CHARMM-style PDB file with segment names, atoms N, HN, CA, C and O in Angstrom:
ATOM      1  N   MET     1     -11.408  58.961-112.096  1.00  0.00      PROA
ATOM      2  CA  MET     1     -12.702  59.576-111.937  1.00  0.00      PROA
ATOM      3  C   MET     1     -13.514  59.136-111.009  1.00  0.00      PROA
ATOM      4  O   MET     1     -13.701  58.029-111.514  1.00  0.00      PROA
ATOM      5  N   GLY     2     -14.141  59.119-110.062  1.00  0.00      PROA
ATOM      6  HN  GLY     2     -13.989  60.018-109.652  1.00  0.00      PROA
ATOM      7  CA  GLY     2     -15.403  58.367-109.328  1.00  0.00      PROA
ATOM      8  C   GLY     2     -16.393  58.961-109.230  1.00  0.00      PROA
ATOM      9  O   GLY     2     -16.504  60.154-109.512  1.00  0.00      PROA
ATOM     10  N   MET     3     -17.241  58.276-108.837  1.00  0.00      PROA
ATOM     11  HN  MET     3     -17.151  57.306-108.608  1.00  0.00      PROA
ATOM     12  CA  MET     3     -18.544  57.964-108.626  1.00  0.00      PROA
ATOM     13  C   MET     3     -18.934  58.756-107.851  1.00  0.00      PROA
ATOM     14  O   MET     3     -18.116  59.165-107.027  1.00  0.00      PROA
ATOM     15  N   VAL     4     -20.211  59.237-107.814  1.00  0.00      PROA
ATOM     16  HN  VAL     4     -20.876  58.905-108.484  1.00  0.00      PROA
ATOM     17  CA  VAL     4     -20.842  59.892-106.101  1.00  0.00      PROA
ATOM     18  C   VAL     4     -21.838  59.021-105.959  1.00  0.00      PROA
ATOM     19  O   VAL     4     -22.626  58.731-106.859  1.00  0.00      PROA
ATOM     20  N   VAL     5     -21.847  58.615-104.945  1.00  0.00      PROA
ATOM     21  HN  VAL     5     -21.207  58.851-104.214  1.00  0.00      PROA
ATOM     22  CA  VAL     5     -24.152  58.008-104.674  1.00  0.00      PROA
ATOM     23  C   VAL     5     -24.419  59.000-103.612  1.00  0.00      PROA
ATOM     24  O   VAL     5     -23.717  59.592-102.791  1.00  0.00      PROA
ATOM     25  N   VAL     6     -25.218  58.986-103.802  1.00  0.00      PROA
ATOM     26  HN  VAL     6     -25.787  58.505-104.469  1.00  0.00      PROA
ATOM     27  CA  VAL     6     -26.272  59.610-102.840  1.00  0.00      PROA
ATOM     28  C   VAL     6     -27.164  59.737-102.633  1.00  0.00      PROA
ATOM     29  O   VAL     6     -28.034  60.302-103.295  1.00  0.00      PROA
ATOM     30  N   ILE     7     -27.248  59.014-101.173  1.00  0.00      PROA
ATOM     31  HN  ILE     7     -26.541  58.555-100.635  1.00  0.00      PROA
ATOM     32  CA  ILE     7     -28.856  58.031-100.647  1.00  0.00      PROA
ATOM     33  C   ILE     7     -29.859  59.397 -99.617  1.00  0.00      PROA
ATOM     34  O   ILE     7     -29.370  60.183 -98.805  1.00  0.00      PROA
ATOM     35  N   SER     8     -30.802  59.320 -99.881  1.00  0.00      PROA
ATOM     36  HN  SER     8     -31.199  58.682-100.541  1.00  0.00      PROA
ATOM     37  CA  SER     8     -31.455  60.508 -99.271  1.00  0.00      PROA
ATOM     38  C   SER     8     -32.100  59.829 -98.246  1.00  0.00      PROA
ATOM     39  O   SER     8     -32.859  58.867 -98.367  1.00  0.00      PROA
ATOM     40  N   LEU     9     -31.557  60.700 -96.668  1.00  0.00      PROA
ATOM     41  HN  LEU     9     -30.940  61.481 -96.570  1.00  0.00      PROA
ATOM     42  CA  LEU     9     -32.241  60.458 -95.677  1.00  0.00      PROA
ATOM     43  C   LEU     9     -33.580  59.246 -95.021  1.00  0.00      PROA
ATOM     44  O   LEU     9     -33.830  58.250 -94.343  1.00  0.00      PROA
ATOM     45  N   PRO    10     -34.063  60.293 -95.854  1.00  0.00      PROA
ATOM     46  CA  PRO    10     -35.816  59.232 -95.705  1.00  0.00      PROA
ATOM     47  C   PRO    10     -35.793  57.678 -96.365  1.00  0.00      PROA
ATOM     48  O   PRO    10     -36.371  56.627 -96.089  1.00  0.00      PROA
ATOM     49  N   LEU    11     -35.232  57.918 -96.951  1.00  0.00      PROA
ATOM     50  HN  LEU    11     -34.763  58.772 -97.175  1.00  0.00      PROA
ATOM     51  CA  LEU    11     -34.756  56.164 -97.788  1.00  0.00      PROA
ATOM     52  C   LEU    11     -33.970  55.319 -97.070  1.00  0.00      PROA
ATOM     53  O   LEU    11     -33.883  54.147 -97.438  1.00  0.00      PROA
ATOM     54  N   ILE    12     -33.020  55.942 -95.520  1.00  0.00      PROA
ATOM     55  HN  ILE    12     -33.091  56.894 -95.222  1.00  0.00      PROA
ATOM     56  CA  ILE    12     -32.176  55.335 -94.124  1.00  0.00      PROA
ATOM     57  C   ILE    12     -33.245  55.035 -93.358  1.00  0.00      PROA
ATOM     58  O   ILE    12     -33.232  53.990 -92.708  1.00  0.00      PROA
ATOM     59  N   PHE    13     -34.057  55.680 -93.325  1.00  0.00      PROA
ATOM     60  HN  PHE    13     -34.066  56.529 -93.854  1.00  0.00      PROA
ATOM     61  CA  PHE    13     -34.839  55.868 -92.487  1.00  0.00      PROA
ATOM     62  C   PHE    13     -35.953  54.499 -92.913  1.00  0.00      PROA
ATOM     63  O   PHE    13     -36.052  53.490 -92.216  1.00  0.00      PROA
ATOM     64  N   LEU    14     -36.765  54.749 -94.256  1.00  0.00      PROA
ATOM     65  HN  LEU    14     -36.684  55.569 -94.822  1.00  0.00      PROA
ATOM     66  CA  LEU    14     -37.430  53.788 -94.456  1.00  0.00      PROA
ATOM     67  C   LEU    14     -37.130  52.180 -94.347  1.00  0.00      PROA
ATOM     68  O   LEU    14     -38.031  51.389 -94.069  1.00  0.00      PROA
ATOM     69  N   CYS    15     -35.681  51.744 -94.608  1.00  0.00      PROA
ATOM     70  HN  CYS    15     -34.949  52.387 -94.833  1.00  0.00      PROA
ATOM     71  CA  CYS    15     -34.962  50.906 -94.306  1.00  0.00      PROA
ATOM     72  C   CYS    15     -34.810  50.608 -93.011  1.00  0.00      PROA
ATOM     73  O   CYS    15     -35.081  49.444 -92.714  1.00  0.00      PROA
ATOM     74  N   LEU    16     -34.579  51.072 -92.451  1.00  0.00      PROA
ATOM     75  HN  LEU    16     -34.359  52.017 -92.692  1.00  0.00      PROA
ATOM     76  CA  LEU    16     -34.477  51.352 -90.671  1.00  0.00      PROA
ATOM     77  C   LEU    16     -35.628  50.503 -90.431  1.00  0.00      PROA
ATOM     78  O   LEU    16     -35.559  49.345 -90.021  1.00  0.00      PROA
ATOM     79  N   ILE    17     -36.758  51.178 -90.726  1.00  0.00      PROA
ATOM     80  HN  ILE    17     -36.814  52.119 -91.060  1.00  0.00      PROA
ATOM     81  CA  ILE    17     -38.150  51.010 -90.082  1.00  0.00      PROA
ATOM     82  C   ILE    17     -38.461  49.458 -90.903  1.00  0.00      PROA
ATOM     83  O   ILE    17     -38.456  48.385 -90.298  1.00  0.00      PROA
ATOM     84  N   LEU    18     -38.631  49.549 -91.861  1.00  0.00      PROA
ATOM     85  HN  LEU    18     -38.635  50.420 -92.352  1.00  0.00      PROA
ATOM     86  CA  LEU    18     -38.785  48.262 -92.721  1.00  0.00      PROA
ATOM     87  C   LEU    18     -37.526  46.729 -92.184  1.00  0.00      PROA
ATOM     88  O   LEU    18     -37.709  45.512 -92.227  1.00  0.00      PROA
ATOM     89  N   GLY    19     -36.327  47.550 -91.726  1.00  0.00      PROA
ATOM     90  HN  GLY    19     -36.178  48.538 -91.691  1.00  0.00      PROA
ATOM     91  CA  GLY    19     -35.785  46.330 -91.415  1.00  0.00      PROA
ATOM     92  C   GLY    19     -36.038  45.774 -89.989  1.00  0.00      PROA
ATOM     93  O   GLY    19     -35.823  44.574 -89.822  1.00  0.00      PROA
ATOM     94  N   PHE    20     -36.529  46.616 -88.805  1.00  0.00      PROA
ATOM     95  HN  PHE    20     -36.704  47.591 -88.940  1.00  0.00      PROA
ATOM     96  CA  PHE    20     -37.009  46.681 -87.347  1.00  0.00      PROA
ATOM     97  C   PHE    20     -38.335  45.342 -87.657  1.00  0.00      PROA
ATOM     98  O   PHE    20     -38.488  44.214 -87.188  1.00  0.00      PROA
ATOM     99  N   GLY    21     -39.319  46.381 -88.939  1.00  0.00      PROA
ATOM    100  HN  GLY    21     -39.195  47.297 -89.320  1.00  0.00      PROA
ATOM    101  CA  GLY    21     -40.698  45.638 -88.589  1.00  0.00      PROA
ATOM    102  C   GLY    21     -40.513  44.258 -89.307  1.00  0.00      PROA
ATOM    103  O   GLY    21     -41.638  43.895 -89.647  1.00  0.00      PROA
ATOM    104  N   CYS    22     -39.795  43.550 -89.594  1.00  0.00      PROA
ATOM    105  HN  CYS    22     -38.880  43.846 -89.318  1.00  0.00      PROA
ATOM    106  CA  CYS    22     -39.545  42.768 -90.699  1.00  0.00      PROA
ATOM    107  C   CYS    22     -38.979  41.575 -89.494  1.00  0.00      PROA
ATOM    108  O   CYS    22     -39.474  40.448 -89.506  1.00  0.00      PROA
ATOM    109  N   TYR    23     -37.834  41.977 -88.408  1.00  0.00      PROA
ATOM    110  HN  TYR    23     -37.432  42.893 -88.398  1.00  0.00      PROA
ATOM    111  CA  TYR    23     -37.464  41.316 -87.552  1.00  0.00      PROA
ATOM    112  C   TYR    23     -38.569  40.692 -86.273  1.00  0.00      PROA
ATOM    113  O   TYR    23     -38.671  39.693 -85.561  1.00  0.00      PROA
ATOM    114  N   PHE    24     -39.357  42.124 -86.545  1.00  0.00      PROA
ATOM    115  HN  PHE    24     -39.274  42.936 -87.124  1.00  0.00      PROA
ATOM    116  CA  PHE    24     -40.023  41.570 -85.142  1.00  0.00      PROA
ATOM    117  C   PHE    24     -41.410  41.150 -85.752  1.00  0.00      PROA
ATOM    118  O   PHE    24     -42.019  40.433 -84.958  1.00  0.00      PROA
ATOM    119  N   PHE    25     -41.757  41.267 -86.345  1.00  0.00      PROA
ATOM    120  HN  PHE    25     -41.263  41.850 -86.990  1.00  0.00      PROA
ATOM    121  CA  PHE    25     -43.300  40.380 -87.884  1.00  0.00      PROA
ATOM    122  C   PHE    25     -42.837  38.728 -87.183  1.00  0.00      PROA
ATOM    123  O   PHE    25     -43.424  37.987 -86.395  1.00  0.00      PROA
ATOM    124  N   GLY    26     -41.444  38.612 -87.946  1.00  0.00      PROA
ATOM    125  HN  GLY    26     -40.967  39.214 -88.586  1.00  0.00      PROA
ATOM    126  CA  GLY    26     -40.247  37.062 -88.420  1.00  0.00      PROA
ATOM    127  C   GLY    26     -40.697  36.890 -86.662  1.00  0.00      PROA
ATOM    128  O   GLY    26     -41.736  36.256 -86.479  1.00  0.00      PROA
ATOM    129  N   ARG    27     -39.922  37.453 -85.314  1.00  0.00      PROA
ATOM    130  HN  ARG    27     -39.078  37.968 -85.462  1.00  0.00      PROA
ATOM    131  CA  ARG    27     -39.490  36.729 -84.602  1.00  0.00      PROA
ATOM    132  C   ARG    27     -41.175  35.848 -83.661  1.00  0.00      PROA
ATOM    133  O   ARG    27     -41.395  34.711 -83.242  1.00  0.00      PROA
ATOM    134  N   ALA    28     -42.102  37.322 -83.712  1.00  0.00      PROA
ATOM    135  HN  ALA    28     -41.924  38.245 -84.053  1.00  0.00      PROA
ATOM    136  CA  ALA    28     -43.308  36.902 -83.245  1.00  0.00      PROA
ATOM    137  C   ALA    28     -44.077  35.503 -83.839  1.00  0.00      PROA
ATOM    138  O   ALA    28     -44.311  34.377 -83.400  1.00  0.00      PROA
ATOM    139  N   ARG    29     -44.236  35.977 -84.642  1.00  0.00      PROA
ATOM    140  HN  ARG    29     -44.046  36.891 -84.999  1.00  0.00      PROA
ATOM    141  CA  ARG    29     -44.406  34.566 -85.930  1.00  0.00      PROA
ATOM    142  C   ARG    29     -43.710  33.230 -85.526  1.00  0.00      PROA
ATOM    143  O   ARG    29     -44.299  32.269 -85.031  1.00  0.00      PROA
ATOM    144  N   GLY    30     -42.336  33.301 -85.812  1.00  0.00      PROA
ATOM    145  HN  GLY    30     -41.858  34.082 -86.214  1.00  0.00      PROA
ATOM    146  CA  GLY    30     -41.841  32.283 -84.905  1.00  0.00      PROA
ATOM    147  C   GLY    30     -42.376  31.838 -83.633  1.00  0.00      PROA
ATOM    148  O   GLY    30     -42.768  30.704 -83.359  1.00  0.00      PROA
ATOM    149  N   ARG    31     -42.345  32.915 -82.849  1.00  0.00      PROA
ATOM    150  HN  ARG    31     -42.026  33.836 -83.072  1.00  0.00      PROA
ATOM    151  CA  ARG    31     -42.940  31.940 -81.244  1.00  0.00      PROA
ATOM    152  C   ARG    31     -44.321  31.387 -81.117  1.00  0.00      PROA
ATOM    153  O   ARG    31     -44.623  30.446 -80.383  1.00  0.00      PROA
ATOM    154  N   ARG    32     -45.342  32.220 -82.095  1.00  0.00      PROA
ATOM    155  HN  ARG    32     -45.097  32.984 -82.692  1.00  0.00      PROA
ATOM    156  CA  ARG    32     -46.799  31.227 -83.105  1.00  0.00      PROA
ATOM    157  C   ARG    32     -46.463  30.108 -82.847  1.00  0.00      PROA
ATOM    158  O   ARG    32     -46.725  29.422 -81.859  1.00  0.00      PROA
ATOM    159  N   ASP    33     -45.567  29.776 -84.185  1.00  0.00      PROA
ATOM    160  HN  ASP    33     -45.354  30.332 -84.988  1.00  0.00      PROA
ATOM    161  CA  ASP    33     -45.378  28.626 -84.745  1.00  0.00      PROA
ATOM    162  C   ASP    33     -45.085  27.579 -83.318  1.00  0.00      PROA
ATOM    163  O   ASP    33     -45.921  26.905 -82.715  1.00  0.00      PROA
ATOM    164  N   VAL    34     -44.610  27.624 -83.228  1.00  0.00      PROA
ATOM    165  HN  VAL    34     -43.932  28.171 -83.718  1.00  0.00      PROA
ATOM    166  CA  VAL    34     -43.509  26.651 -81.799  1.00  0.00      PROA
ATOM    167  C   VAL    34     -44.628  26.325 -81.141  1.00  0.00      PROA
ATOM    168  O   VAL    34     -44.963  25.144 -81.048  1.00  0.00      PROA
ATOM    169  N   TYR    35     -45.456  27.467 -80.523  1.00  0.00      PROA
ATOM    170  HN  TYR    35     -45.184  28.426 -80.599  1.00  0.00      PROA
ATOM    171  CA  TYR    35     -46.522  27.418 -79.468  1.00  0.00      PROA
ATOM    172  C   TYR    35     -48.116  26.222 -80.154  1.00  0.00      PROA
ATOM    173  O   TYR    35     -48.866  25.423 -79.592  1.00  0.00      PROA
ATOM    174  N   THR    36     -47.959  26.787 -81.761  1.00  0.00      PROA
ATOM    175  HN  THR    36     -47.351  27.436 -82.217  1.00  0.00      PROA
ATOM    176  CA  THR    36     -48.869  26.054 -82.493  1.00  0.00      PROA
ATOM    177  C   THR    36     -48.767  24.663 -82.798  1.00  0.00      PROA
ATOM    178  O   THR    36     -49.559  23.722 -82.760  1.00  0.00      PROA
ATOM    179  N   ASN    37     -47.212  24.840 -83.203  1.00  0.00      PROA
ATOM    180  HN  ASN    37     -46.569  25.604 -83.234  1.00  0.00      PROA
ATOM    181  CA  ASN    37     -47.033  23.939 -84.208  1.00  0.00      PROA
ATOM    182  C   ASN    37     -45.413  22.674 -83.444  1.00  0.00      PROA
ATOM    183  O   ASN    37     -44.682  22.285 -84.354  1.00  0.00      PROA
ATOM    184  N   PRO    38     -45.045  22.225 -82.162  1.00  0.00      PROA
ATOM    185  CA  PRO    38     -44.145  21.888 -80.890  1.00  0.00      PROA
ATOM    186  C   PRO    38     -43.376  20.804 -82.310  1.00  0.00      PROA
ATOM    187  O   PRO    38     -44.128  19.963 -82.804  1.00  0.00      PROA
ATOM    188  N   GLN    39     -41.741  20.925 -82.928  1.00  0.00      PROA
ATOM    189  HN  GLN    39     -41.131  21.608 -82.527  1.00  0.00      PROA
ATOM    190  CA  GLN    39     -41.314  19.702 -83.463  1.00  0.00      PROA
ATOM    191  C   GLN    39     -40.485  19.655 -82.074  1.00  0.00      PROA
ATOM    192  O   GLN    39     -39.920  20.541 -81.433  1.00  0.00      PROA
ATOM    193  N   VAL    40     -40.661  18.087 -81.844  1.00  0.00      PROA
ATOM    194  HN  VAL    40     -41.121  17.368 -82.365  1.00  0.00      PROA
ATOM    195  CA  VAL    40     -39.429  17.367 -81.125  1.00  0.00      PROA
ATOM    196  C   VAL    40     -38.488  16.579 -82.048  1.00  0.00      PROA
ATOM    197  O   VAL    40     -38.852  15.772 -82.904  1.00  0.00      PROA
ATOM    198  N   TYR    41     -37.596  16.824 -81.840  1.00  0.00      PROA
ATOM    199  HN  TYR    41     -37.300  17.478 -81.145  1.00  0.00      PROA
ATOM    200  CA  TYR    41     -36.125  16.383 -82.128  1.00  0.00      PROA
ATOM    201  C   TYR    41     -36.148  15.773 -81.260  1.00  0.00      PROA
ATOM    202  O   TYR    41     -36.777  15.923 -80.213  1.00  0.00      PROA
ATOM    203  N   GLY    42     -34.916  14.380 -81.826  1.00  0.00      PROA
ATOM    204  HN  GLY    42     -34.404  14.258 -82.677  1.00  0.00      PROA
ATOM    205  CA  GLY    42     -34.784  12.430 -81.425  1.00  0.00      PROA
ATOM    206  C   GLY    42     -34.769  12.122 -82.168  1.00  0.00      PROA
ATOM    207  O   GLY    42     -34.653  12.591 -83.301  1.00  0.00      PROA
ATOM    208  N   MET    43     -35.008  10.250 -81.352  1.00  0.00      PROA
ATOM    209  HN  MET    43     -35.102   9.869 -80.433  1.00  0.00      PROA
ATOM    210  CA  MET    43     -35.514   9.782 -81.727  1.00  0.00      PROA
ATOM    211  C   MET    43     -36.635   8.731 -82.164  1.00  0.00      PROA
ATOM    212  O   MET    43     -36.963   7.782 -81.452  1.00  0.00      PROA
ATOM    213  N   PRO    44     -37.136   8.985 -83.307  1.00  0.00      PROA
ATOM    214  CA  PRO    44     -38.433   8.969 -84.084  1.00  0.00      PROA
ATOM    215  C   PRO    44     -38.931   7.506 -83.433  1.00  0.00      PROA
ATOM    216  O   PRO    44     -38.327   6.443 -83.287  1.00  0.00      PROA
ATOM    217  N   THR    45     -40.147   7.875 -83.143  1.00  0.00      PROA
ATOM    218  HN  THR    45     -40.637   8.738 -83.262  1.00  0.00      PROA
ATOM    219  CA  THR    45     -41.316   6.661 -82.187  1.00  0.00      PROA
ATOM    220  C   THR    45     -41.292   5.527 -83.247  1.00  0.00      PROA
ATOM    221  O   THR    45     -40.854   5.749 -84.376  1.00  0.00      PROA
ATOM    222  N   PRO    46     -41.720   4.426 -82.913  1.00  0.00      PROA
ATOM    223  CA  PRO    46     -42.183   3.295 -84.028  1.00  0.00      PROA
ATOM    224  C   PRO    46     -43.653   3.982 -84.659  1.00  0.00      PROA
ATOM    225  O   PRO    46     -44.097   5.108 -84.433  1.00  0.00      PROA
ATOM    226  N   PRO    47     -44.102   3.151 -85.324  1.00  0.00      PROA
ATOM    227  CA  PRO    47     -45.197   3.234 -85.931  1.00  0.00      PROA
ATOM    228  C   PRO    47     -46.122   2.161 -85.336  1.00  0.00      PROA
ATOM    229  O   PRO    47     -45.580   1.078 -85.111  1.00  0.00      PROA
ATOM    230  N   PRO    48     -47.852   2.321 -84.949  1.00  0.00      PROA
ATOM    231  CA  PRO    48     -48.320   2.034 -83.837  1.00  0.00      PROA
ATOM    232  C   PRO    48     -48.312   0.906 -83.954  1.00  0.00      PROA
ATOM    233  O   PRO    48     -47.981   0.496 -82.841  1.00  0.00      PROA
ATOM    234  N   GLY    49     -48.576  -0.547 -85.070  1.00  0.00      PROA
ATOM    235  HN  GLY    49     -48.845  -0.214 -85.974  1.00  0.00      PROA
ATOM    236  CA  GLY    49     -48.479  -1.350 -85.471  1.00  0.00      PROA
ATOM    237  C   GLY    49     -46.786  -2.515 -85.387  1.00  0.00      PROA
ATOM    238  O   GLY    49     -46.673  -3.735 -85.266  1.00  0.00      PROA
ATOM    239  N   ALA    50     -45.719  -1.388 -85.522  1.00  0.00      PROA
ATOM    240  HN  ALA    50     -45.810  -0.397 -85.620  1.00  0.00      PROA
ATOM    241  CA  ALA    50     -44.805  -2.196 -84.875  1.00  0.00      PROA
ATOM    242  C   ALA    50     -44.973  -3.029 -83.339  1.00  0.00      PROA
ATOM    243  O   ALA    50     -45.444  -2.811 -82.223  1.00  0.00      PROA
ATOM    244  N   ALA    51     -44.142  -4.298 -84.205  1.00  0.00      PROA
ATOM    245  HN  ALA    51     -43.760  -4.476 -85.112  1.00  0.00      PROA
ATOM    246  CA  ALA    51     -43.973  -5.103 -82.185  1.00  0.00      PROA
ATOM    247  C   ALA    51     -42.362  -4.943 -82.252  1.00  0.00      PROA
ATOM    248  O   ALA    51     -41.442  -4.905 -83.070  1.00  0.00      PROA
ATOM    249  N   LYS    52     -42.666  -4.862 -80.613  1.00  0.00      PROA
ATOM    250  HN  LYS    52     -43.413  -4.893 -79.949  1.00  0.00      PROA
ATOM    251  CA  LYS    52     -40.954  -5.216 -80.768  1.00  0.00      PROA
ATOM    252  C   LYS    52     -40.470  -6.986 -80.627  1.00  0.00      PROA
ATOM    253  O   LYS    52     -40.872  -8.089 -80.258  1.00  0.00      PROA
ATOM    254  N   THR    53     -39.250  -6.218 -81.258  1.00  0.00      PROA
ATOM    255  HN  THR    53     -38.924  -5.321 -81.558  1.00  0.00      PROA
ATOM    256  CA  THR    53     -38.405  -7.635 -81.528  1.00  0.00      PROA
ATOM    257  C   THR    53     -36.620  -7.652 -80.818  1.00  0.00      PROA
ATOM    258  O   THR    53     -35.800  -6.741 -80.932  1.00  0.00      PROA
ATOM    259  N   LEU    54     -36.434  -8.928 -80.134  1.00  0.00      PROA
ATOM    260  HN  LEU    54     -37.100  -9.668 -80.042  1.00  0.00      PROA
ATOM    261  CA  LEU    54     -34.995  -8.652 -79.148  1.00  0.00      PROA
ATOM    262  C   LEU    54     -34.200  -8.545 -81.005  1.00  0.00      PROA
ATOM    263  O   LEU    54     -34.695  -8.927 -82.065  1.00  0.00      PROA
ATOM    264  N   SER    55     -32.700  -7.801 -80.710  1.00  0.00      PROA
ATOM    265  HN  SER    55     -32.298  -7.490 -79.848  1.00  0.00      PROA
ATOM    266  CA  SER    55     -32.586  -7.704 -82.016  1.00  0.00      PROA
ATOM    267  C   SER    55     -31.419  -8.449 -81.107  1.00  0.00      PROA
ATOM    268  O   SER    55     -31.238  -8.272 -79.902  1.00  0.00      PROA
ATOM    269  N   SER    56     -30.430  -9.613 -82.272  1.00  0.00      PROA
ATOM    270  HN  SER    56     -30.578  -9.757 -83.251  1.00  0.00      PROA
ATOM    271  CA  SER    56     -30.009 -10.504 -82.150  1.00  0.00      PROA
ATOM    272  C   SER    56     -28.437  -9.951 -81.153  1.00  0.00      PROA
ATOM    273  O   SER    56     -28.241  -8.834 -80.673  1.00  0.00      PROA
ATOM    274  N   PRO    57     -27.419 -11.306 -81.088  1.00  0.00      PROA
ATOM    275  CA  PRO    57     -26.812 -10.545 -80.379  1.00  0.00      PROA
ATOM    276  C   PRO    57     -24.945 -10.180 -81.360  1.00  0.00      PROA
ATOM    277  O   PRO    57     -24.163 -11.019 -81.806  1.00  0.00      PROA
ATOM    278  N   SER    58     -24.868  -9.185 -81.365  1.00  0.00      PROA
ATOM    279  HN  SER    58     -25.503  -8.503 -81.003  1.00  0.00      PROA
ATOM    280  CA  SER    58     -23.923  -8.267 -82.308  1.00  0.00      PROA
ATOM    281  C   SER    58     -22.384  -9.713 -82.432  1.00  0.00      PROA
ATOM    282  O   SER    58     -21.888 -10.373 -81.518  1.00  0.00      PROA
ATOM    283  N   PRO    59     -22.145  -9.715 -83.538  1.00  0.00      PROA
ATOM    284  CA  PRO    59     -21.291 -11.069 -83.670  1.00  0.00      PROA
ATOM    285  C   PRO    59     -19.358 -10.984 -83.038  1.00  0.00      PROA
ATOM    286  O   PRO    59     -18.605 -10.674 -83.961  1.00  0.00      PROA
ATOM    287  N   LEU    60     -18.863 -11.147 -82.094  1.00  0.00      PROA
ATOM    288  HN  LEU    60     -19.475 -11.399 -81.344  1.00  0.00      PROA
ATOM    289  CA  LEU    60     -17.538 -11.332 -81.163  1.00  0.00      PROA
ATOM    290  C   LEU    60     -16.906 -10.321 -82.430  1.00  0.00      PROA
ATOM    291  O   LEU    60     -17.193 -10.048 -83.595  1.00  0.00      PROA
ATOM    292  N   PRO    61     -16.292 -10.107 -81.832  1.00  0.00      PROA
ATOM    293  CA  PRO    61     -15.547  -8.575 -82.858  1.00  0.00      PROA
ATOM    294  C   PRO    61     -13.951  -9.026 -83.082  1.00  0.00      PROA
ATOM    295  O   PRO    61     -13.169  -9.573 -82.305  1.00  0.00      PROA
ATOM    296  N   HSD    62     -13.799  -8.605 -84.366  1.00  0.00      PROA
ATOM    297  HN  HSD    62     -14.435  -8.161 -84.997  1.00  0.00      PROA
ATOM    298  CA  HSD    62     -12.319  -9.440 -85.238  1.00  0.00      PROA
ATOM    299  C   HSD    62     -10.985  -9.317 -84.676  1.00  0.00      PROA
ATOM    300  O   HSD    62     -10.941  -8.222 -84.115  1.00  0.00      PROA
ATOM    301  N   SER    63      -9.748  -9.996 -84.552  1.00  0.00      PROA
ATOM    302  HN  SER    63      -9.784 -10.885 -85.008  1.00  0.00      PROA
ATOM    303  CA  SER    63      -8.297  -9.594 -83.960  1.00  0.00      PROA
ATOM    304  C   SER    63      -7.899 -10.083 -84.506  1.00  0.00      PROA
ATOM    305  O   SER    63      -8.525 -11.095 -84.822  1.00  0.00      PROA
ATOM    306  N   LYS    64      -6.335  -9.858 -85.235  1.00  0.00      PROA
ATOM    307  HN  LYS    64      -5.827  -9.037 -84.978  1.00  0.00      PROA
ATOM    308  CA  LYS    64      -5.790 -10.476 -86.170  1.00  0.00      PROA
ATOM    309  C   LYS    64      -5.733 -11.807 -85.420  1.00  0.00      PROA
ATOM    310  O   LYS    64      -6.199 -12.097 -84.319  1.00  0.00      PROA
ATOM    311  N   PRO    65      -5.029 -12.555 -86.314  1.00  0.00      PROA
ATOM    312  CA  PRO    65      -4.839 -13.862 -86.099  1.00  0.00      PROA
ATOM    313  C   PRO    65      -3.524 -14.908 -85.458  1.00  0.00      PROA
ATOM    314  O   PRO    65      -2.361 -14.815 -85.851  1.00  0.00      PROA
ATOM    315  N   ASN    66      -3.884 -15.656 -84.660  1.00  0.00      PROA
ATOM    316  HN  ASN    66      -4.829 -15.731 -84.341  1.00  0.00      PROA
ATOM    317  CA  ASN    66      -2.457 -15.782 -83.728  1.00  0.00      PROA
ATOM    318  C   ASN    66      -1.672 -16.827 -83.925  1.00  0.00      PROA
ATOM    319  O   ASN    66      -1.864 -17.975 -83.522  1.00  0.00      PROA
ATOM    320  N   PHE    67      -0.604 -16.339 -84.677  1.00  0.00      PROA
ATOM    321  HN  PHE    67      -0.448 -15.407 -85.004  1.00  0.00      PROA
ATOM    322  CA  PHE    67       0.214 -17.344 -85.472  1.00  0.00      PROA
ATOM    323  C   PHE    67       1.419 -17.926 -84.356  1.00  0.00      PROA
ATOM    324  O   PHE    67       2.369 -18.631 -84.694  1.00  0.00      PROA
ATOM    325  N   VAL    68       1.146 -17.467 -82.992  1.00  0.00      PROA
ATOM    326  HN  VAL    68       0.375 -16.894 -82.717  1.00  0.00      PROA
ATOM    327  CA  VAL    68       1.904 -18.752 -82.215  1.00  0.00      PROA
ATOM    328  C   VAL    68       1.198 -19.941 -82.149  1.00  0.00      PROA
ATOM    329  O   VAL    68       1.944 -20.920 -82.154  1.00  0.00      PROA
ATOM    330  N   ALA    69      -0.285 -20.257 -82.074  1.00  0.00      PROA
ATOM    331  HN  ALA    69      -0.891 -19.461 -82.069  1.00  0.00      PROA
ATOM    332  CA  ALA    69      -1.249 -20.955 -82.437  1.00  0.00      PROA
ATOM    333  C   ALA    69      -1.015 -22.159 -83.484  1.00  0.00      PROA
ATOM    334  O   ALA    69      -1.186 -23.378 -83.470  1.00  0.00      PROA
ATOM    335  N   ASN    70      -0.620 -21.370 -84.237  1.00  0.00      PROA
ATOM    336  HN  ASN    70      -0.480 -20.380 -84.248  1.00  0.00      PROA
ATOM    337  CA  ASN    70      -0.282 -22.196 -85.555  1.00  0.00      PROA
ATOM    338  C   ASN    70       0.494 -23.187 -85.662  1.00  0.00      PROA
ATOM    339  O   ASN    70       0.255 -24.342 -86.012  1.00  0.00      PROA
ATOM    340  N   ASN    71       1.589 -22.614 -85.296  1.00  0.00      PROA
ATOM    341  HN  ASN    71       1.783 -21.675 -85.012  1.00  0.00      PROA
ATOM    342  CA  ASN    71       2.528 -23.362 -84.876  1.00  0.00      PROA
ATOM    343  C   ASN    71       3.356 -24.087 -83.820  1.00  0.00      PROA
ATOM    344  O   ASN    71       4.558 -24.156 -83.564  1.00  0.00      PROA
ATOM    345  N   VAL    72       1.857 -24.775 -83.134  1.00  0.00      PROA
ATOM    346  HN  VAL    72       0.881 -24.719 -83.342  1.00  0.00      PROA
ATOM    347  CA  VAL    72       2.437 -25.386 -82.288  1.00  0.00      PROA
ATOM    348  C   VAL    72       1.597 -26.682 -82.312  1.00  0.00      PROA
ATOM    349  OT1 VAL    72       1.875 -27.612 -81.555  1.00  0.00      PROA
TER     350      VAL     72
END
């Protein structure tokens, strides 16, 4: 036995109109938000009171021990 689901044509139109309305309203709101509050992605800026310091040189890279030098 099967079930029959009946959906009326006005309900379909209402869902389509509601979907398009939400889409266009959200797009307009998103574009407005970009102009009023732009977000810049990338490296953050240092705080105003931070002084620039030079970083210490990195240590030499590790390498495998040379066993030939131990035998001499």
